[in-house]
C-alpha positions in Angstrom: -14.9 -19.5 48.1 -13.3 -20.2 51.9 -14.6 -23.0 53.5 -17.1 -22.3 56.7 -17.2 -25.1 59.4 -19.3 -25.4 62.1 -19.3 -23.2 65.2 -22.6 -24.1 66.3 -22.7 -25.7 70.2 -26.3 -27.0 71.3 -27.0 -30.2 73.1 -28.2 -33.1 70.9 -30.2 -35.9 71.4 -28.8 -38.7 69.6 -31.3 -41.7 69.3 -29.3 -43.8 67.3 -25.7 -43.3 64.7 -28.3 -43.7 61.6 -29.8 -40.4 62.9 -27.2 -38.9 64.1 -25.5 -39.3 60.4 -28.4 -37.5 59.0 -28.7 -34.9 61.1 -25.4 -33.9 60.5 -25.4 -34.3 56.8 -28.2 -32.3 56.9 -26.1 -29.6 58.2 -22.6 -30.0 56.7 -21.3 -29.0 53.2 -21.7 -32.4 50.9 -18.2 -33.0 49.9 -16.9 -33.1 53.5 -19.5 -35.0 55.0 -18.9 -37.7 52.2 -15.3 -37.0 53.0 -15.9 -37.9 56.7 -18.5 -40.7 56.2 -17.6 -42.3 53.3 -14.9 -45.0 52.7 -12.8 -46.3 49.5 -14.3 -47.3 46.1 -17.6 -48.8 46.4 -17.3 -49.1 49.9 -17.3 -52.8 50.1 -14.5 -53.1 53.2 -16.7 -50.8 55.0 -19.9 -52.1 54.7 -17.7 -55.5 55.8 -16.0 -54.0 58.6 -19.8 -53.1 60.1 -21.3 -56.4 59.2 -18.4 -58.4 61.2 -19.0 -55.7 64.4 -22.8 -56.3 64.2 -22.0 -60.1 64.4 -20.4 -59.8 67.9 -22.7 -60.0 70.7 -22.1 -58.6 74.4 -23.3 -61.4 76.4 -24.6 -60.0 79.9 -24.1 -62.2 83.1 -27.2 -62.7 84.7 -28.1 -63.2 88.4 -24.8 -62.3 89.8 -26.3 -60.2 92.4 -25.6 -56.6 91.5 -27.8 -53.8 91.5 -26.0 -51.2 88.8 -24.2 -52.0 86.0 -20.4 -51.5 85.7 -18.8 -51.1 82.2 -15.7 -50.3 83.7 -12.3 -52.2 82.1 -8.9 -52.2 81.9 -6.4 -52.2 78.9 -3.1 -53.0 79.6 -2.7 -50.2 82.5 -5.4 -47.5 81.7 -8.2 -47.8 83.6 -11.3 -47.3 81.5 -14.6 -46.7 82.6 -16.2 -48.2 79.6 -15.0 -50.9 77.3 -15.4 -48.7 74.0 -12.6 -45.9 73.0 -12.6 -43.6 70.2 -10.9 -44.9 67.0 -9.1 -42.8 65.2 -11.0 -39.7 62.4 -9.2 -37.9 60.3 -10.3 -34.2 59.1 -12.7 -33.6 62.6 -12.2 -29.8 61.8 -14.7 -30.4 58.6 -17.8 -30.7 60.9 -17.3 -28.5 63.5 -14.1 -25.8 64.1 -13.3 -27.7 67.5 -13.0 -31.0 66.3 -10.4 -32.9 67.6 -10.5 -30.5 71.2 -13.7 -31.4 71.6 -13.9 -35.0 70.6 -11.0 -35.3 73.4 -12.6 -33.4 76.1 -15.7 -35.7 75.3 -13.9 -38.7 75.4 -11.9 -38.3 78.8 -15.4 -37.3 80.2 -16.5 -40.7 79.3 -13.8 -42.1 80.9 -12.4 -43.6 77.5 -9.5 -43.0 74.7 -9.4 -40.4 72.2 -7.2 -41.6 69.4 -5.8 -38.5 67.1 -4.8 -38.9 63.7 -2.2 -38.0 61.8 -4.4 -36.3 59.2 -6.2 -34.3 62.4 -7.4 -31.0 62.2 -5.6 -29.9 65.6 -2.2 -30.5 66.6 -1.1 -33.7 68.8 0.0 -31.3 71.8 -2.9 -29.6 71.3 -5.4 -32.2 71.6 -3.5 -33.6 74.4 -4.1 -30.1 76.0 -7.6 -30.2 75.6 -7.9 -33.5 78.1 -5.1 -33.4 80.3 -4.2 -36.3 81.9 -6.5 -38.0 79.7 -5.3 -41.2 78.1 -4.2 -40.9 74.0 -3.5 -43.3 71.3 -1.9 -42.1 68.3 -2.7 -43.0 64.8 0.1 -42.8 62.6 -0.1 -43.0 59.1 3.0 -44.9 57.8 5.0 -42.7 55.4 7.9 -43.9 52.9 9.7 -40.7 54.8 11.2 -42.4 57.6 12.2 -39.0 58.6 8.8 -38.2 58.7 7.6 -41.1 61.0 10.3 -40.6 63.3 9.2 -36.7 64.0 5.8 -37.6 64.3 6.1 -40.5 66.5 8.3 -38.2 69.0 5.7 -35.8 69.0 3.2 -38.1 70.6 5.6 -39.6 72.9 5.9 -36.2 74.1 2.1 -34.9 73.9 1.6 -38.5 76.0 0.8 -41.0 73.9 0.0 -44.5 75.3 0.1 -46.1 72.3 0.6 -45.9 68.5 -1.9 -47.3 66.4 -0.5 -48.0 63.2 -2.0 -47.8 59.7 0.0 -49.7 57.1 -2.4 -49.6 54.0 -2.5 -46.2 53.0 0.5 -45.8 51.4 -1.6 -44.4 48.3 -4.7 -42.6 49.0 -8.1 -44.6 48.7 -10.1 -44.1 45.3 -12.9 -42.3 47.9 -15.7 -42.3 45.0 -17.7 -39.6 47.2 -15.2 -37.2 47.0 -14.8 -37.8 42.9 -18.3 -37.3 42.6 -18.2 -34.1 44.8 -15.5 -32.9 43.5 -14.3 -32.6 47.2 -10.7 -30.7 47.5 -9.1 -30.8 51.2 -10.1 -27.5 52.6 -8.5 -27.3 56.2 -4.6 -27.6 57.1 -3.2 -30.9 58.3 -1.0 -29.2 61.2 0.6 -32.2 62.3 1.8 -32.5 58.5 2.8 -29.2 57.8 5.0 -28.9 60.9 7.3 -31.6 59.4 
């Protein structure tokens, strides 16, 4: 059986992340949803990271005489409309056929930075072309093969990546319990790997 990803195009109302996750889960293949949403083993690290993030607070400046909020900031020499950037997320093609391409466009429209994963379902070049001139980062999963590392970094630089996000803790794939329970076998190509 061939994996069928979504090609649906419609506006969605996002109230919060939990509600969005429930909507997505209802429309996705169980194994694909488990892969995208899940983490390794009992997801302890993922839960701890979420808890740590939730402890951070943004304290607004009050009585500053401003009539409208301005979230713009600068990261290195990159002007941003928001202080939040998109974290790299592998295999977005599992959720939608345009996956990383539409994410790149949306993040660019929001005035932020798109980060493409080594394990994306689209090429680094195609993601850059989807949002011409918009800043992008590249997430490198460090390989034992130095030839691959050099090859993929050169591709990212040639496509205009402003920075490399180095993932060093994945020399072995995580034991993803949701994938085991769902008997998930990855159904889509990863063109950045295939190019090597």
